[in-house]
C-alpha atoms as one frame of an Amber mdcrd trajectory, in Angstrom:
protein
  -1.152-125.877 -14.818   2.597-126.465 -15.954   2.914-125.298 -19.207   4.689
-122.342 -20.450   2.791-118.878 -20.227   3.117-115.459 -21.250   1.835-112.741
 -18.824   2.326-108.921 -19.056   4.506-108.570 -15.594   2.937-105.193 -12.973
  -0.748-105.826 -14.376  -3.247-107.073 -12.296  -4.693-109.798 -14.665  -6.187
-113.165 -14.677  -5.193-113.650 -18.532  -3.000-115.964 -19.712  -1.572-116.793
 -22.899  -0.333-120.721 -23.111   2.519-120.408 -25.586   3.855-124.462 -24.958
   2.252-127.155 -23.099   4.241-130.227 -23.388   1.902-132.354 -25.564  -0.520
-131.918 -22.410  -4.509-132.962 -22.989  -7.364-131.320 -21.946 -10.569-133.194
 -20.092 -12.175-133.743 -23.339  -8.841-135.968 -24.799  -7.604-133.011 -26.800
  -4.284-131.209 -26.888  -5.075-127.969 -25.013  -5.672-124.640 -27.485  -1.807
-122.827 -27.469  -2.222-118.878 -27.854   0.903-118.088 -29.930  -0.742-115.221
 -32.285  -2.435-113.553 -29.160   0.222-113.534 -26.753   2.386-111.856 -30.090
   0.152-109.264 -30.184   0.689-108.393 -26.946   4.329-108.670 -26.481   7.041
-105.781 -26.413   9.407-106.896 -28.598  11.030-103.979 -29.462  14.599-103.991
 -27.121  16.169-100.063 -25.632  19.696 -99.701 -27.365  21.067 -99.635 -23.446
  19.782-102.018 -21.063  18.575-100.671 -17.977  20.107-101.605 -14.938  20.338
 -99.873 -11.697  23.348 -98.813 -10.010  25.179-101.540  -8.028  25.960-100.653
  -4.282  28.894-102.852  -3.733  30.200-102.891   0.058  33.352-104.420   0.687
  35.292-105.067   4.094  38.142-108.091   4.863  36.096-111.341   4.330  32.498
-110.240   3.377  30.779-108.629   0.313  27.454-107.307   0.228  25.655-106.209
  -3.122  21.677-103.942  -2.986  19.876-106.015  -5.382  16.091-104.162  -4.906
  15.020-101.413  -2.478  11.111-101.453  -1.821   8.925 -99.683   0.687   9.047
-102.368   3.457  12.394-104.196   2.882  15.093-104.252   1.007  17.378-107.494
  -0.219  21.626-107.778  -0.146  23.388-110.486  -1.343  25.724-111.396   1.074
  29.261-112.944   0.130  30.822-114.367   3.171  34.699-115.572   2.645  36.610
-115.926   5.778  39.896-118.028   6.335  40.891-120.019   8.635  40.601-118.005
  12.273  38.820-114.959  10.072  35.097-113.867  11.201  32.508-111.172  10.357
  30.679-109.903  12.642  26.683-109.096  11.987  24.088-107.598  13.398  20.739
-106.603  12.873  19.745-102.747  13.388  17.504-101.776  16.134  14.554-101.312
  14.211  13.746-104.076  11.819  14.536-107.505  11.628  17.216-110.015   9.153
  16.530-112.804   7.288  19.274-114.961   5.900  18.850-116.970   3.390  21.709
-119.256   2.554  21.649-119.846  -1.066  25.667-121.288  -1.220  27.573-122.904
   1.112  28.245-123.374   4.569  29.687-121.951   8.132  28.673-121.073  11.230
  26.862-118.379  13.034  28.198-117.855  16.888  26.467-115.798  19.527  26.810
-115.699  22.955  25.055-118.635  23.546  26.404-121.139  21.530  26.987-121.509
  17.454  24.629-122.834  14.569  25.881-124.775  11.338  24.229-123.551   8.615
  24.480-125.153   4.781  22.532-124.227   1.699  19.058-123.971   1.712  18.803
-123.008   5.267  17.118-119.797   6.588  18.002-118.163   9.833  15.891-114.983
  11.402  18.115-112.068  13.092  15.790-110.225  15.551  15.665-106.230  15.716
  18.759-105.147  17.679  20.045-108.699  17.747  23.479-108.855  19.670  26.231
-109.570  17.325  26.743-112.225  15.631  29.598-113.888  14.093  29.767-115.714
  10.526  32.781-118.026   9.615  32.826-119.935   6.462  32.301-119.752   2.818
  29.008-118.929   1.738  26.170-116.873  -0.282  23.272-115.504   1.508  20.401
-113.370   0.192  19.681-111.271   3.667  16.707-109.319   3.681  15.807-106.442
   5.909  12.653-105.897   7.077
């Protein structure tokens, strides 16, 4: 464990090829075998002329910007950037069907609700139930906004 490995993505497999292993040794006291030739045999080294990047869906309103990162059958993930000034606030609410999870990946601020407020910092994770009351966000932060 802990080495650098090559593994073909999107294919169910227990096969890994060790490309580098920080000079670690196995139980026998010898350096563990690297699989460079095997990894090169299965690697796709041809690139397309144009990078394939999905259409970015950006939404802006005062104090907040959001960008769709991925959409799957059961969830969506957005990057949400909150940047409010001294008295400016942003309103946020989960819809009536699905919960939301806000993972603060940078910055800090406060989330206010009818019964009080919560201070959040980088690394904090906030669960927002479906059909929640309207929350008020204030601060300078970046979130991953997971919509289930």
